[in-house]
C-alpha positions as CSV (number, residue, x, y, z in Angstrom):
1,X,-101.9,198.2,114.8
2,X,-100.6,199.5,111.5
3,X,-102.7,202.0,109.4
4,X,-101.6,199.0,106.6
5,X,-103.6,196.6,108.4
6,X,-106.4,198.8,109.7
7,X,-107.0,199.3,105.7
8,X,-107.1,195.9,105.2
9,X,-109.3,194.8,107.8
10,X,-111.7,197.5,106.6
11,X,-111.2,196.2,102.6
12,X,-111.6,192.7,103.6
13,X,-115.0,194.0,105.8
14,X,-116.7,195.4,102.8
15,X,-116.2,192.4,100.2
16,X,-117.8,190.2,102.8
17,X,-120.7,192.8,103.0
18,X,-120.7,191.7,99.8
19,X,-120.8,188.4,99.3
20,X,-123.4,188.5,101.7
21,X,-125.1,190.8,99.7
22,X,-125.4,188.8,96.9
23,X,-125.8,185.4,98.9
24,X,-129.3,187.0,100.4
25,X,-130.2,187.9,97.1
26,X,-129.7,184.1,95.8
27,X,-131.6,182.8,99.1
28,X,-134.6,184.9,98.6
29,X,-135.1,184.3,94.6
30,X,-138.6,182.5,94.5
31,X,-138.7,179.2,92.6
32,X,-140.8,181.4,89.9
33,X,-137.6,183.7,89.5
34,X,-135.2,180.3,89.1
35,X,-137.9,179.4,86.3
36,X,-137.4,182.5,84.7
37,X,-133.9,182.4,84.6
38,X,-133.8,179.4,83.1
39,X,-135.9,180.0,80.4
40,X,-134.2,183.0,79.7
41,X,-131.1,181.4,79.5
42,X,-132.7,177.9,77.3
43,X,-134.0,181.2,74.7
44,X,-130.2,182.4,74.6
45,X,-129.4,178.9,73.6
46,X,-131.7,178.1,71.2
47,X,-131.1,181.5,69.5
48,X,-127.2,181.2,69.7
49,X,-128.2,178.0,67.9
50,X,-130.3,179.2,65.1
51,X,-127.7,181.9,64.5
52,X,-125.1,178.4,64.2
53,X,-127.0,177.0,61.7
54,X,-127.8,180.6,59.0
55,X,-124.3,181.0,59.2
56,X,-123.3,177.2,58.5
57,X,-125.5,177.8,55.6
58,X,-123.3,180.6,54.1
59,X,-120.3,178.4,54.4
60,X,-119.0,179.6,57.4
61,X,-116.7,177.0,59.5
62,X,-114.6,176.1,56.9
63,X,-111.9,177.7,54.5
64,X,-112.4,177.3,50.5
65,X,-111.5,179.6,47.5
66,X,-114.1,181.3,45.9
67,X,-114.5,180.4,42.0
68,X,-115.7,183.8,40.6
69,X,-115.0,187.5,41.4
70,X,-118.7,188.4,41.1
71,X,-119.1,185.9,44.3
72,X,-117.0,188.3,46.3
73,X,-120.3,190.6,46.5
74,X,-122.6,187.7,47.6
75,X,-120.4,186.6,50.3
76,X,-120.2,190.1,52.1
77,X,-123.8,190.6,51.8
78,X,-124.5,187.3,53.7
79,X,-121.5,187.3,56.2
80,X,-121.0,190.1,58.8
81,X,-117.7,189.4,58.7
82,X,-115.5,188.0,56.1
83,X,-111.6,187.1,56.2
84,X,-110.9,187.0,52.5
85,X,-107.0,185.7,50.8
86,X,-106.1,187.4,47.9
87,X,-103.4,184.8,47.1
88,X,-101.4,183.3,43.8
89,X,-100.6,180.1,42.6
90,X,-96.5,181.2,42.6
91,X,-97.1,182.2,46.1
92,X,-95.1,180.2,48.8
93,X,-96.5,182.3,51.6
94,X,-99.8,182.0,50.5
95,X,-100.0,178.1,51.3
96,X,-98.2,179.4,54.8
97,X,-101.5,181.5,55.2
98,X,-103.4,178.5,53.9
99,X,-102.4,176.0,56.6
100,X,-103.0,178.8,59.4
101,X,-106.7,179.7,57.5
102,X,-107.8,176.5,57.3
103,X,-107.5,176.1,61.0
104,X,-109.3,179.0,61.9
105,X,-112.5,178.7,59.7
106,X,-114.1,175.9,61.5
107,X,-113.0,177.6,64.9
108,X,-114.3,181.2,64.1
109,X,-117.9,179.9,62.9
110,X,-119.0,183.5,63.6
111,X,-116.7,185.1,60.5
112,X,-116.4,183.6,56.8
113,X,-113.4,182.9,55.6
114,X,-112.4,182.3,51.9
115,X,-109.8,183.1,49.6
116,X,-109.3,184.8,46.0
117,X,-106.7,184.0,43.1
118,X,-105.8,187.6,42.6
119,X,-104.4,187.4,38.9
120,X,-108.3,186.5,38.2
121,X,-109.8,189.3,40.2
122,X,-108.5,192.2,38.2
123,X,-111.7,194.6,39.5
124,X,-111.2,193.6,43.4
125,X,-107.7,194.2,43.2
126,X,-107.9,197.4,42.4
127,X,-110.2,198.4,44.1
128,X,-109.0,197.2,47.3
129,X,-105.3,198.7,46.6
130,X,-104.0,194.8,46.8
131,X,-100.8,195.3,45.8
132,X,-98.7,192.7,47.8
133,X,-99.3,189.0,47.7
134,X,-100.2,187.3,50.1
135,X,-103.0,190.0,51.5
136,X,-105.8,189.0,54.1
137,X,-108.9,192.0,53.7
138,X,-111.0,192.0,57.4
139,X,-114.7,193.1,55.9
140,X,-117.2,194.5,58.4
141,X,-120.6,194.6,57.6
142,X,-119.9,195.3,53.4
143,X,-117.1,197.9,54.4
144,X,-113.7,197.0,54.0
145,X,-112.2,197.9,57.7
146,X,-108.8,196.7,57.9
147,X,-105.7,194.8,55.4
148,X,-103.0,192.1,57.1
149,X,-100.1,192.9,54.1
150,X,-97.7,190.2,53.8
151,X,-96.4,188.9,57.4
152,X,-94.8,192.0,58.3
153,X,-97.4,192.5,61.1
154,X,-97.0,188.2,61.8
155,X,-93.6,188.8,62.9
156,X,-91.8,189.2,59.4
157,X,-91.5,185.3,59.5
158,X,-92.5,182.4,57.7
159,X,-93.1,180.7,61.1
160,X,-95.4,182.6,62.9
161,X,-98.4,180.6,65.1
162,X,-101.6,180.0,63.9
163,X,-102.6,182.4,67.4
164,X,-100.6,185.2,66.1
165,X,-102.9,185.5,63.1
166,X,-106.0,184.5,65.0
167,X,-104.7,187.5,67.3
168,X,-104.1,190.2,64.3
169,X,-107.1,189.4,62.6
170,X,-108.9,189.6,66.0
171,X,-107.5,193.4,66.4
172,X,-110.9,194.5,64.4
173,X,-113.7,192.6,66.1
174,X,-113.9,190.3,63.3
175,X,-113.4,187.4,65.4
176,X,-114.5,186.6,68.9
177,X,-111.4,186.4,70.8
178,X,-111.3,185.9,74.1
179,X,-107.4,186.8,75.0
180,X,-105.0,189.5,75.7
181,X,-105.7,192.3,72.5
182,X,-103.2,194.5,73.6
183,X,-100.3,191.6,73.9
184,X,-98.9,189.0,70.6
185,X,-99.2,185.2,71.5
186,X,-95.6,184.4,70.8
187,X,-94.1,187.7,71.7
188,X,-90.5,187.4,71.9
189,X,-87.0,189.1,70.9
190,X,-86.1,188.2,67.2
191,X,-84.4,189.3,64.4
192,X,-86.6,190.8,61.5
193,X,-86.6,188.5,58.9
194,X,-86.4,189.2,55.2
195,X,-87.2,185.3,54.1
196,X,-89.2,183.9,51.6
197,X,-90.1,185.5,48.0
198,X,-91.9,189.1,48.4
199,X,-93.6,189.6,44.4
200,X,-95.7,192.4,42.9
201,X,-98.3,190.9,41.0
202,X,-100.7,191.5,38.3
203,X,-101.9,195.0,38.6
204,X,-101.9,195.4,42.4
205,X,-102.0,199.5,42.4
206,X,-103.4,202.9,43.4
207,X,-102.7,205.0,46.4
208,X,-105.3,205.2,49.1
209,X,-106.9,202.0,51.2
210,X,-110.6,203.4,50.9
211,X,-113.8,201.4,52.4
212,X,-115.0,199.5,49.9
213,X,-118.9,200.7,49.6
214,X,-120.6,197.0,48.0
215,X,-123.3,199.2,46.2
216,X,-121.2,201.1,44.0
217,X,-119.1,198.9,43.4
218,X,-121.4,195.6,42.8
219,X,-122.5,198.0,39.8
220,X,-119.4,199.3,38.5
221,X,-117.5,195.5,38.4
222,X,-119.2,195.0,35.8
223,X,-117.9,197.8,33.7
224,X,-114.4,196.6,33.7
225,X,-112.1,197.5,30.9
226,X,-110.6,194.4,29.6
227,X,-107.1,195.2,29.3
228,X,-105.7,196.8,32.1
229,X,-102.9,199.2,32.5
230,X,-100.0,198.9,35.2
231,X,-99.8,202.1,37.2
232,X,-98.2,201.3,41.1
233,X,-98.7,203.9,43.2
234,X,-97.1,204.7,46.2
235,X,-96.3,202.0,48.8
236,X,-97.2,201.9,51.9
237,X,-94.4,201.3,54.6
238,X,-95.8,197.6,55.1
239,X,-95.7,197.2,51.9
240,X,-92.2,198.6,51.2
241,X,-91.2,195.8,54.1
242,X,-92.6,193.3,52.1
243,X,-91.1,194.3,48.6
244,X,-88.0,194.7,50.8
245,X,-88.1,198.2,49.4
246,X,-87.4,200.3,53.4
């Protein structure tokens, strides 16, 4: 018998012992133990159902537009995880993103999905450094943890899949994701495309991507000057790619 065969036999015996130990523990479970396990499971399911009701009461499970800028602050206070789409009516790529977000919202009721017209919320677009449309802002516990700028991180193409967007959003645990986070769902070789109209709109300016503090900006938002001057700061590599400047 070779050394490899002996090692295989030893491993097999070790696994058998582990299986036997688990089976023995199951056999020794008393009726009270089984009842306790069942009761714990029931309580857990009830807890999940209660949480689901809370989510649904806060408009989770659907993808809708926020009627006005100030609604944003209520949303991030009431929902632990938020995916917010900054869009404009004239941008065709925003419509593509809408299609995918409408599919993801009912699938991930643990997260609030919404959108805001970037042209109608100058305060937020400035504070969140929205320079490229479309931009997805990902928020956890009132703090902006990530931004998906344009389609650069989605394969730089207009025909990316809903699964690809879902995978990208999941990178910061904004949604519950059971797949492989290390590899995009439709990873394959493809030519880098720059299709679709790239636009820079409004006052999408500033140079740093700071975290958003709810209390600080909730106080300041009412004091934003009515006139806003354009002052485009230094663009990130992703933003330059989206604007075709790389």
